[in-house]
One Martini backbone bead per residue (centre of mass of N, CA, C, O) as a GRO file, in nm:
protein
  268
    1MET     BB    1  -0.341   0.210   1.342
    2GLN     BB    2  -0.365  -0.016   1.138
    3ARG     BB    3  -0.633  -0.131   1.241
    4LEU     BB    4  -0.794   0.126   1.202
    5CYS     BB    5  -0.761   0.141   0.896
    6TYR     BB    6  -0.891  -0.136   0.827
    7ARG     BB    7  -1.162  -0.070   0.951
    8CYS     BB    8  -1.227   0.163   0.769
    9ALA     BB    9  -1.207   0.019   0.495
   10ALA     BB   10  -1.425  -0.199   0.550
   11GLU     BB   11  -1.662  -0.004   0.614
   12VAL     BB   12  -1.653   0.157   0.350
   13ALA     BB   13  -1.670  -0.078   0.148
   14ALA     BB   14  -1.963  -0.163   0.248
   15THR     BB   15  -2.086   0.121   0.110
   16LEU     BB   16  -2.036   0.046  -0.169
   17GLU     BB   17  -2.174   0.159  -0.486
   18PRO     BB   18  -2.324   0.233  -0.749
   19GLY     BB   19  -2.204   0.577  -0.819
   20VAL     BB   20  -1.969   0.607  -0.654
   21THR     BB   21  -1.713   0.815  -0.582
   22GLU     BB   22  -1.398   0.881  -0.501
   23ARG     BB   23  -1.459   1.134  -0.333
   24GLU     BB   24  -1.670   1.002  -0.149
   25ALA     BB   25  -1.492   0.781  -0.031
   26CYS     BB   26  -1.289   0.983   0.098
   27ARG     BB   27  -1.488   1.126   0.281
   28ARG     BB   28  -1.561   0.876   0.447
   29MET     BB   29  -1.278   0.818   0.554
   30ARG     BB   30  -1.223   1.090   0.687
   31ARG     BB   31  -1.461   1.096   0.881
   32TRP     BB   32  -1.398   0.835   1.027
   33LEU     BB   33  -1.115   0.911   1.132
   34LEU     BB   34  -1.187   1.173   1.284
   35SER     BB   35  -1.399   1.018   1.473
   36ASN     BB   36  -1.118   0.832   1.566
   37GLY     BB   37  -0.874   1.062   1.639
   38VAL     BB   38  -0.765   1.196   1.403
   39ASP     BB   39  -0.496   1.476   1.362
   40ASP     BB   40  -0.338   1.366   1.102
   41TRP     BB   41  -0.101   1.338   0.806
   42LEU     BB   42   0.057   1.193   0.556
   43HIS     BB   43  -0.213   1.124   0.395
   44THR     BB   44  -0.480   1.145   0.239
   45PRO     BB   45  -0.726   0.990   0.099
   46PHE     BB   46  -0.762   0.726  -0.138
   47ALA     BB   47  -0.922   0.649  -0.468
   48TRP     BB   48  -0.944   0.365  -0.704
   49PHE     BB   49  -1.117   0.309  -1.008
   50GLY     BB   50  -1.079   0.070  -1.206
   51ASP     BB   51  -0.819   0.157  -1.416
   52ARG     BB   52  -0.703   0.333  -1.177
   53SER     BB   53  -0.587   0.083  -1.018
   54ALA     BB   54  -0.355   0.078  -1.270
   55PHE     BB   55  -0.271   0.369  -1.362
   56THR     BB   56  -0.415   0.464  -1.609
   57GLY     BB   57  -0.274   0.755  -1.743
   58PHE     BB   58  -0.050   0.824  -1.541
   59ARG     BB   59   0.158   1.141  -1.556
   60THR     BB   60   0.074   1.288  -1.290
   61PRO     BB   61   0.022   1.360  -0.962
   62ALA     BB   62  -0.283   1.445  -1.000
   63ALA     BB   63  -0.396   1.154  -1.075
   64PHE     BB   64  -0.417   1.049  -0.769
   65LEU     BB   65  -0.649   1.204  -0.722
   66PRO     BB   66  -0.958   1.226  -0.657
   67SER     BB   67  -1.239   1.151  -0.851
   68GLY     BB   68  -1.542   1.116  -1.056
   69ARG     BB   69  -1.533   0.825  -1.054
   70ARG     BB   70  -1.756   0.561  -1.101
   71LEU     BB   71  -1.893   0.294  -0.970
   72GLU     BB   72  -1.908  -0.046  -1.087
   73GLU     BB   73  -1.989  -0.336  -1.181
   74GLY     BB   74  -1.678  -0.516  -1.153
   75MET     BB   75  -1.504  -0.316  -1.008
   76PRO     BB   76  -1.217  -0.212  -0.907
   77TYR     BB   77  -1.050  -0.124  -0.588
   78ILE     BB   78  -0.874   0.140  -0.397
   79LEU     BB   79  -0.777   0.194  -0.060
   80ASP     BB   80  -0.600   0.482   0.082
   81MET     BB   81  -0.417   0.540   0.397
   82ALA     BB   82  -0.247   0.810   0.626
   83PRO     BB   83  -0.267   0.844   0.944
   84VAL     BB   84  -0.273   1.042   1.255
   85ARG     BB   85  -0.218   0.968   1.615
   86ASP     BB   86  -0.037   1.107   1.847
   87GLY     BB   87   0.208   1.061   1.614
   88TYR     BB   88   0.090   0.804   1.500
   89SER     BB   89   0.147   0.585   1.216
   90ALA     BB   90  -0.007   0.487   0.897
   91ASP     BB   91  -0.007   0.269   0.590
   92ILE     BB   92  -0.269   0.172   0.361
   93GLY     BB   93  -0.398  -0.100   0.149
   94TYR     BB   94  -0.725  -0.164  -0.013
   95GLY     BB   95  -0.873  -0.431  -0.182
   96GLY     BB   96  -1.134  -0.460  -0.443
   97VAL     BB   97  -1.473  -0.565  -0.554
   98LEU     BB   98  -1.767  -0.512  -0.735
   99GLY     BB   99  -1.836  -0.810  -0.711
  100GLY     BB  100  -1.725  -0.961  -1.005
  101ASN     BB  101  -1.367  -1.058  -1.095
  102ARG     BB  102  -1.143  -1.268  -1.236
  103VAL     BB  103  -0.892  -1.097  -1.268
  104TRP     BB  104  -0.875  -0.995  -0.981
  105GLU     BB  105  -0.856  -1.274  -0.844
  106ARG     BB  106  -0.588  -1.356  -0.977
  107LEU     BB  107  -0.414  -1.122  -0.878
  108ASP     BB  108  -0.472  -1.151  -0.576
  109THR     BB  109  -0.355  -1.433  -0.548
  110ASP     BB  110  -0.062  -1.357  -0.654
  111LEU     BB  111   0.008  -1.139  -0.432
  112ALA     BB  112   0.098  -1.330  -0.199
  113GLU     BB  113   0.397  -1.381  -0.297
  114TYR     BB  114   0.514  -1.102  -0.213
  115ARG     BB  115   0.502  -1.127   0.091
  116THR     BB  116   0.699  -1.367   0.109
  117LEU     BB  117   0.942  -1.259  -0.051
  118ILE     BB  118   1.009  -1.001   0.103
  119LEU     BB  119   1.059  -1.126   0.380
  120GLU     BB  120   1.283  -1.323   0.302
  121LEU     BB  121   1.488  -1.105   0.190
  122VAL     BB  122   1.509  -0.934   0.443
  123ARG     BB  123   1.613  -1.166   0.629
  124ARG     BB  124   1.874  -1.189   0.426
  125ARG     BB  125   1.983  -0.890   0.376
  126ARG     BB  126   1.899  -0.769   0.125
  127PRO     BB  127   1.905  -0.529  -0.073
  128PHE     BB  128   1.659  -0.323  -0.159
  129ALA     BB  129   1.718  -0.308  -0.467
  130GLU     BB  130   1.716  -0.619  -0.507
  131ILE     BB  131   1.429  -0.668  -0.417
  132TYR     BB  132   1.301  -0.497  -0.632
  133ALA     BB  133   1.408  -0.677  -0.866
  134GLU     BB  134   1.264  -0.938  -0.774
  135VAL     BB  135   0.980  -0.826  -0.805
  136ASP     BB  136   1.002  -0.766  -1.105
  137ALA     BB  137   1.052  -1.063  -1.188
  138LEU     BB  138   0.779  -1.170  -1.088
  139ILE     BB  139   0.599  -0.994  -1.259
  140GLU     BB  140   0.703  -1.106  -1.530
  141ARG     BB  141   0.634  -1.407  -1.482
  142GLN     BB  142   0.316  -1.336  -1.444
  143GLY     BB  143   0.240  -1.097  -1.664
  144TYR     BB  144   0.277  -0.815  -1.543
  145ARG     BB  145   0.264  -0.485  -1.394
  146ASN     BB  146   0.434  -0.225  -1.267
  147ARG     BB  147   0.285   0.023  -1.038
  148HIS     BB  148   0.480   0.142  -0.813
  149ARG     BB  149   0.654   0.316  -1.020
  150LYS     BB  150   0.433   0.556  -1.014
  151TYR     BB  151   0.526   0.654  -0.771
  152PRO     BB  152   0.678   0.858  -0.588
  153GLY     BB  153   1.003   0.739  -0.640
  154ARG     BB  154   0.928   0.439  -0.713
  155VAL     BB  155   0.795   0.300  -0.468
  156ILE     BB  156   0.755   0.010  -0.235
  157GLY     BB  157   0.857   0.196   0.009
  158HIS     BB  158   0.845   0.335   0.356
  159GLN     BB  159   0.895   0.505   0.621
  160VAL     BB  160   0.773   0.495   0.959
  161GLY     BB  161   0.649   0.713   1.234
  162ILE     BB  162   0.697   0.978   1.412
  163ILE     BB  163   0.486   1.270   1.416
  164GLY     BB  164   0.625   1.601   1.419
  165GLY     BB  165   0.650   1.938   1.539
  166ILE     BB  166   0.601   2.294   1.484
  167LEU     BB  167   0.402   2.254   1.288
  168PRO     BB  168   0.106   2.250   1.174
  169ARG     BB  169  -0.198   2.068   1.130
  170ARG     BB  170  -0.157   2.030   0.794
  171VAL     BB  171  -0.238   2.041   0.439
  172GLY     BB  172  -0.037   1.966   0.145
  173PHE     BB  173  -0.184   1.856  -0.086
  174PRO     BB  174  -0.197   1.535   0.048
  175PHE     BB  175   0.011   1.632   0.265
  176GLY     BB  176   0.149   1.653   0.557
  177VAL     BB  177   0.355   1.891   0.691
  178ARG     BB  178   0.486   1.715   0.912
  179PHE     BB  179   0.572   1.489   0.727
  180LEU     BB  180   0.752   1.657   0.539
  181GLN     BB  181   0.944   1.740   0.763
  182THR     BB  182   1.028   1.454   0.848
  183LEU     BB  183   1.127   1.356   0.571
  184GLY     BB  184   1.346   1.567   0.530
  185ARG     BB  185   1.511   1.486   0.778
  186GLU     BB  186   1.555   1.184   0.690
  187LEU     BB  187   1.698   1.234   0.422
  188VAL     BB  188   1.947   1.362   0.547
  189LYS     BB  189   2.025   1.149   0.756
  190GLU     BB  190   2.043   0.901   0.559
  191ARG     BB  191   2.245   1.018   0.358
  192LEU     BB  192   2.483   1.026   0.562
  193GLU     BB  193   2.451   0.689   0.571
  194GLY     BB  194   2.376   0.581   0.274
  195ARG     BB  195   2.058   0.627   0.274
  196SER     BB  196   1.692   0.563   0.268
  197PRO     BB  197   1.337   0.614   0.333
  198LEU     BB  198   1.331   0.513   0.038
  199TRP     BB  199   1.199   0.235  -0.159
  200ASN     BB  200   1.393   0.127  -0.434
  201GLY     BB  201   1.606   0.080  -0.735
  202ALA     BB  202   1.817   0.265  -0.643
  203ARG     BB  203   2.117   0.354  -0.513
  204ARG     BB  204   1.997   0.444  -0.228
  205SER     BB  205   1.895   0.119  -0.200
  206GLN     BB  206   2.201  -0.003  -0.177
  207HIS     BB  207   2.103  -0.154   0.109
  208PRO     BB  208   2.039  -0.277   0.385
  209PRO     BB  209   1.802  -0.315   0.594
  210THR     BB  210   1.643  -0.083   0.787
  211PRO     BB  211   1.570  -0.027   1.087
  212GLY     BB  212   1.214  -0.048   1.130
  213LEU     BB  213   0.938   0.105   0.974
  214TRP     BB  214   0.754  -0.033   0.685
  215ALA     BB  215   0.577   0.065   0.407
  216VAL     BB  216   0.439  -0.186   0.198
  217GLU     BB  217   0.356  -0.166  -0.185
  218PRO     BB  218   0.267  -0.381  -0.387
  219HIS     BB  219   0.189  -0.323  -0.746
  220ILE     BB  220  -0.041  -0.461  -0.981
  221GLY     BB  221  -0.109  -0.517  -1.343
  222PHE     BB  222  -0.406  -0.594  -1.570
  223ARG     BB  223  -0.613  -0.486  -1.793
  224GLY     BB  224  -0.719  -0.248  -1.585
  225VAL     BB  225  -0.605  -0.407  -1.329
  226GLY     BB  226  -0.557  -0.342  -0.977
  227VAL     BB  227  -0.325  -0.451  -0.714
  228LYS     BB  228  -0.287  -0.430  -0.349
  229PHE     BB  229  -0.071  -0.387  -0.070
  230GLU     BB  230  -0.054  -0.227   0.265
  231GLU     BB  231   0.208  -0.258   0.515
  232ILE     BB  232   0.382  -0.335   0.805
  233LEU     BB  233   0.735  -0.362   0.840
  234VAL     BB  234   0.957  -0.519   1.060
  235VAL     BB  235   1.290  -0.407   1.129
  236THR     BB  236   1.576  -0.547   1.242
  237GLU     BB  237   1.903  -0.627   1.287
  238ASP     BB  238   1.818  -0.974   1.237
  239ASP     BB  239   1.513  -0.917   1.137
  240ALA     BB  240   1.164  -0.995   1.033
  241TYR     BB  241   0.812  -0.864   1.032
  242TRP     BB  242   0.491  -0.861   1.034
  243LEU     BB  243   0.292  -0.685   1.236
  244ASP     BB  244   0.027  -0.829   1.093
  245ASP     BB  245  -0.198  -1.117   1.016
  246ASP     BB  246  -0.484  -0.966   1.082
  247LEU     BB  247  -0.586  -0.950   0.758
  248PRO     BB  248  -0.781  -0.939   0.487
  249HIS     BB  249  -0.581  -1.057   0.269
  250VAL     BB  250  -0.482  -1.298   0.434
  251HIS     BB  251  -0.761  -1.434   0.468
  252ARG     BB  252  -0.831  -1.457   0.168
  253TRP     BB  253  -0.594  -1.640   0.085
  254ALA     BB  254  -0.653  -1.871   0.284
  255ALA     BB  255  -0.936  -1.941   0.176
  256ARG     BB  256  -0.846  -2.019  -0.110
  257ALA     BB  257  -0.650  -2.242  -0.028
  258ASP     BB  258  -0.865  -2.419   0.109
  259GLU     BB  259  -1.042  -2.456  -0.148
  260ALA     BB  260  -0.806  -2.584  -0.330
  261ALA     BB  261  -0.704  -2.840  -0.181
  262PRO     BB  262  -0.909  -3.068  -0.261
  263ASN     BB  263  -0.853  -3.049  -0.570
  264GLU     BB  264  -0.550  -3.112  -0.558
  265LYS     BB  265  -0.585  -3.389  -0.422
  266ALA     BB  266  -0.761  -3.519  -0.643
  267ASN     BB  267  -0.560  -3.480  -0.881
  268ALA     BB  268  -0.328  -3.648  -0.734
   0.00000   0.00000   0.00000
């Protein structure tokens, strides 16, 4: 499911051009996913263009919904989707820019450090709330702003799993009603264990990483430019690993590192 999502994001991103609105990008993602077997949703697709990629001016949940903002040359964008097929779910975030944008490229390059940091700290079994604080500290050192704190629950991640139940496959926009039912059940179950299926910096996240699948989404912003990745982290009883390294942002970071290596060697 995660690979299906990234294929959708890449193919829709390739169709983006000046004048396309967030709503149209979301319609394209939704049509693509439905034509590839998706039958339910954690949440329907989102698209954020320009300074909306940094959640500028977002004060209510309605601000997250796709708008009539039109894409322009040099604008950053984020495509985010969380579909379900046969009960299996994934939640991903895909960042890009139409044409060139040096600020976006700098932020995107720095974003790679968060993927390494989060995995290292989860493997060390640091409490989720402490990892959240370490991510905040890195954001401050880099001179950026924490944008994932704008999400409902101020989450940097949340559990994903099998979505089912007796409710119909419908959307209580933008969330699937079966997902809301599953989330409610998990909130009660985890609370009884002193944990939460939502990962943020609050007291409920002051516990070691819970085994399972976690959609992790560090999101940073600077001067109206926002970048993020979102992908699944697998947590076991004594280890952790990213579900897949064959992802667009991972390849992009590796290519930049390869380009920079000769210059660094020459300077040395």
